[in-house]
VEXGUFI-292650 format. One record per residue (C-alpha): residue in one letter; x, y negated, z. Coordinates in Angstrom, 2 decimals, always signed. Layout:
BEGIN
+------+---------+---------+---------+
: miti :    east :   north :      up :
+------+---------+---------+---------+
:    A :       X :       Y :       Z :
...
+------+---------+---------+---------+
//
This chain:
BEGIN
+------+---------+---------+---------+
: miti :    east :   north :      up :
+------+---------+---------+---------+
:    M :   +9.09 :  -24.00 :  +13.96 :
:    K :  +10.89 :  -21.10 :  +15.64 :
:    K :   +8.35 :  -21.07 :  +18.50 :
:    Y :   +5.51 :  -21.11 :  +15.96 :
:    G :   +7.04 :  -18.14 :  +14.10 :
:    I :   +7.38 :  -16.18 :  +17.33 :
:    F :   +3.78 :  -17.03 :  +18.25 :
:    I :   +2.51 :  -15.86 :  +14.83 :
:    M :   +4.47 :  -12.60 :  +15.10 :
:    L :   +3.11 :  -12.00 :  +18.61 :
:    V :   -0.46 :  -12.60 :  +17.43 :
:    L :   +0.10 :  -10.24 :  +14.49 :
:    L :   +1.57 :   -7.51 :  +16.64 :
:    I :   -1.37 :   -7.72 :  +19.02 :
:    Q :   -3.84 :   -7.67 :  +16.13 :
:    F :   -2.09 :   -4.75 :  +14.45 :
:    A :   -1.83 :   -2.85 :  +17.72 :
:    L :   -5.57 :   -3.28 :  +18.10 :
:    G :   -6.19 :   -2.49 :  +14.44 :
:    S :   -8.99 :   -0.04 :  +15.11 :
:    T :  -10.94 :   -2.54 :  +17.19 :
:    A :   -9.86 :   -5.86 :  +15.73 :
:    S :  -12.19 :   -7.03 :  +13.01 :
:    T :  -10.12 :  -10.05 :  +12.06 :
:    K :   -7.87 :  -10.23 :   +9.05 :
:    T :   -4.82 :  -12.44 :   +8.74 :
:    T :   -3.97 :  -14.43 :   +5.61 :
:    F :   -0.55 :  -13.92 :   +4.00 :
:    R :   +1.03 :  -14.68 :   +0.63 :
:    I :   +2.32 :  -11.64 :   -1.25 :
:    T :   +5.87 :  -12.47 :   -2.33 :
:    R :   +7.06 :   -9.10 :   -3.63 :
:    V :   +5.56 :   -5.84 :   -4.83 :
:    Y :   +7.97 :   -2.93 :   -4.38 :
:    D :   +5.80 :   -0.19 :   -5.84 :
:    G :   +2.15 :   +0.79 :   -6.04 :
:    D :   +1.66 :   +0.98 :   -2.28 :
:    T :   +4.23 :   -1.29 :   -0.60 :
:    V :   +4.50 :   -5.09 :   -0.57 :
:    M :   +6.23 :   -7.96 :   +1.21 :
:    A :   +4.04 :  -10.70 :   +2.65 :
:    V :   +4.89 :  -14.06 :   +4.22 :
:    R :   +3.00 :  -16.40 :   +6.52 :
:    N :   +4.59 :  -19.55 :   +7.93 :
:    G :   +8.07 :  -18.11 :   +7.46 :
:    V :   +7.21 :  -14.76 :   +9.06 :
:    V :   +7.96 :  -11.84 :   +6.70 :
:    I :   +6.24 :   -8.48 :   +7.02 :
:    Y :   +6.30 :   -5.36 :   +4.89 :
:    V :   +2.96 :   -3.70 :   +4.35 :
:    M :   +2.40 :   -0.08 :   +3.40 :
:    L :   -1.12 :   +0.21 :   +1.99 :
:    V :   -2.94 :   +2.59 :   +4.32 :
:    G :   -4.92 :   +5.51 :   +2.93 :
:    I :   -3.18 :   +5.66 :   -0.45 :
:    D :   -0.07 :   +7.16 :   -2.05 :
:    A :   +0.99 :   +5.75 :   -5.43 :
:    P :   +3.25 :   +7.46 :   -7.99 :
:    E :   +6.96 :   +7.03 :   -7.31 :
:    I :   +9.51 :   +4.75 :   -8.94 :
:    S :  +13.05 :   +6.14 :   -8.86 :
:    E :  +15.83 :   +4.04 :   -7.35 :
:    A :  +18.51 :   +6.07 :   -9.17 :
:    A :  +19.29 :   +5.32 :  -12.82 :
:    N :  +19.62 :   +9.01 :  -13.64 :
:    M :  +16.32 :  +10.02 :  -12.02 :
:    P :  +13.00 :   +9.71 :  -13.81 :
:    D :  +10.10 :   +7.64 :  -12.56 :
:    Q :   +6.93 :   +9.53 :  -11.83 :
:    P :   +4.34 :   +9.04 :  -14.58 :
:    Y :   +2.21 :   +5.99 :  -13.76 :
:    G :   +4.70 :   +4.77 :  -11.11 :
:    R :   +5.62 :   +1.59 :  -12.99 :
:    K :   +2.04 :   +1.08 :  -14.15 :
:    A :   +0.83 :   +1.26 :  -10.52 :
:    K :   +3.42 :   -1.33 :   -9.47 :
:    E :   +2.56 :   -3.62 :  -12.39 :
:    Y :   -1.17 :   -3.37 :  -11.74 :
:    L :   -0.79 :   -4.10 :   -8.03 :
:    A :   +1.45 :   -7.08 :   -8.86 :
:    S :   -1.09 :   -8.37 :  -11.39 :
:    L :   -3.73 :   -8.35 :   -8.67 :
:    I :   -1.90 :   -9.87 :   -5.70 :
:    L :   +1.63 :  -11.15 :   -6.41 :
:    D :   +2.03 :  -14.81 :   -5.42 :
:    K :   -1.53 :  -14.90 :   -4.12 :
:    D :   -2.96 :  -15.46 :   -0.67 :
:    V :   -4.57 :  -12.28 :   +0.63 :
:    E :   -6.06 :  -11.08 :   +3.88 :
:    I :   -4.41 :   -8.14 :   +5.60 :
:    K :   -6.14 :   -5.96 :   +8.14 :
:    G :   -3.43 :   -4.19 :  +10.09 :
:    Y :   -3.73 :   -0.70 :  +11.51 :
:    G :   -0.44 :   -0.53 :  +13.39 :
:    K :   +3.24 :   +0.03 :  +12.77 :
:    A :   +4.23 :   +1.93 :   +9.65 :
:    P :   +6.00 :   +5.28 :  +10.12 :
:    Y :   +8.93 :   +4.33 :   +7.88 :
:    P :  +11.77 :   +2.22 :   +9.27 :
:    D :  +11.75 :   -0.61 :   +6.74 :
:    N :   +8.02 :   -1.26 :   +6.86 :
:    N :   +6.45 :   -3.26 :   +9.60 :
:    I :   +2.80 :   -2.31 :   +9.32 :
:    I :   +0.22 :   -0.19 :   +7.57 :
:    G :   -2.80 :   -2.12 :   +6.43 :
:    V :   -5.56 :   -2.84 :   +3.97 :
:    I :   -5.12 :   -5.79 :   +1.63 :
:    F :   -8.14 :   -7.86 :   +0.61 :
:    L :   -8.24 :  -10.41 :   -2.20 :
:    N :  -11.39 :  -12.53 :   -2.17 :
:    G :  -13.10 :   -9.79 :   -0.16 :
:    R :  -12.06 :   -7.02 :   -2.59 :
:    N :  -10.31 :   -4.01 :   -1.04 :
:    I :   -7.09 :   -3.70 :   -3.06 :
:    N :   -6.10 :   -0.33 :   -1.57 :
:    L :   -9.41 :   +1.09 :   -2.74 :
:    E :   -9.01 :   -0.56 :   -6.16 :
:    M :   -5.71 :   +1.28 :   -6.70 :
:    V :   -7.51 :   +4.59 :   -6.11 :
:    R :  -10.42 :   +3.60 :   -8.39 :
:    Q :   -8.00 :   +2.84 :  -11.23 :
:    G :   -6.29 :   +6.22 :  -10.88 :
:    L :   -3.05 :   +4.54 :   -9.83 :
:    A :   -2.94 :   +6.03 :   -6.33 :
:    E :   -4.29 :   +9.12 :   -4.67 :
:    V :   -5.84 :   +9.30 :   -1.24 :
:    F :   -3.28 :   +9.83 :   +1.53 :
:    Q :   -4.89 :  +11.53 :   +4.52 :
:    K :   -1.85 :  +12.25 :   +6.69 :
:    D :   -1.58 :  +10.40 :  +10.01 :
:    L :   -4.56 :   +8.11 :   +9.45 :
:    P :   -4.90 :   +5.45 :  +12.13 :
:    P :   -7.90 :   +5.39 :  +14.45 :
:    G :  -10.77 :   +3.37 :  +13.04 :
:    F :   -9.74 :   +3.75 :   +9.40 :
:    D :  -12.61 :   +5.13 :   +7.28 :
:    I :  -11.24 :   +7.35 :   +4.51 :
:    T :  -14.70 :   +8.18 :   +3.08 :
:    P :  -14.87 :   +5.46 :   +0.40 :
:    Y :  -11.35 :   +6.38 :   -0.73 :
:    L :  -12.29 :  +10.04 :   -1.16 :
:    E :  -15.37 :   +9.02 :   -3.16 :
:    A :  -13.30 :   +6.67 :   -5.34 :
:    E :  -10.71 :   +9.37 :   -6.03 :
:    K :  -13.41 :  +11.85 :   -6.96 :
:    Q :  -14.84 :   +9.37 :   -9.47 :
:    A :  -11.38 :   +8.50 :  -10.86 :
:    R :  -10.69 :  +12.21 :  -11.41 :
:    I :  -14.03 :  +12.67 :  -13.19 :
:    N :  -13.28 :   +9.64 :  -15.40 :
:    R :   -9.67 :  +10.81 :  -15.94 :
:    A :   -8.51 :   +7.34 :  -14.96 :
:    G :   -4.80 :   +6.57 :  -14.79 :
:    M :   -2.71 :   +9.43 :  -13.49 :
:    W :   -5.71 :  +11.75 :  -13.55 :
:    S :   -5.51 :  +11.67 :  -17.37 :
:    L :   -2.45 :  +13.91 :  -17.04 :
:    G :   -4.69 :  +16.89 :  -16.27 :
:    N :   -2.64 :  +19.97 :  -15.35 :
:    K :   +0.60 :  +17.97 :  -15.65 :
:    Y :   -0.36 :  +15.79 :  -12.69 :
:    V :   +1.92 :  +16.09 :   -9.65 :
:    S :   +1.08 :  +14.33 :   -6.37 :
:    P :   +3.52 :  +11.63 :   -5.20 :
:    S :   +4.46 :  +13.69 :   -2.13 :
:    R :   +5.26 :  +16.73 :   -4.29 :
:    W :   +7.18 :  +14.52 :   -6.74 :
:    R :   +9.35 :  +13.20 :   -3.89 :
:    Q :  +10.14 :  +16.77 :   -2.84 :
:    M :  +10.91 :  +17.92 :   -6.40 :
:    H :  +13.11 :  +14.94 :   -7.25 :
:    K :  +14.44 :  +14.15 :   -3.79 :
:    V :  +13.21 :  +10.60 :   -4.25 :
:    G :  +13.28 :   +8.44 :   -1.15 :
:    M :  +10.90 :   +5.66 :   -0.36 :
:    T :  +11.38 :   +2.51 :   -2.41 :
:    K :  +14.20 :   +0.50 :   -0.84 :
:    R :  +13.47 :   -2.80 :   +0.81 :
:    P :  +15.87 :   -5.54 :   +1.94 :
+------+---------+---------+---------+
//
């Protein structure tokens, strides 16, 4: 079993390293949703943490005395309702920039792009910083434009809307903690 786990991790690392050229997706079960853009996935005993590439969801505070960002909990709940305890396909785009995440990737459920769905619902904005090679941001920008027009989710806040990155700066909120 240990050899099999090492083999799976090696295959995944190669696939994720080749993310821009690899067209294959790997099936995992989502076992935990941390927030609107970070999940834990398991395959044959191998655990990975996935940061959803191309999106930034509203923040959930780890401190009891700090407020959650509006729509932070709703984003987490919606993502969980879509994928928690389900088998999904993950297309990896490489190692995540944060220490507790293993990869950045796109999650697909029955062929449906979940990252894109979060933007469509107004529960995440497009995140354009440090995009990996081969990742097409165009459909995300179009989805965000439509969500803004429809005042979906967080876009219903109008002038009170604050981007997740700005919220983190204002409230000194760190990334959601993982084990």
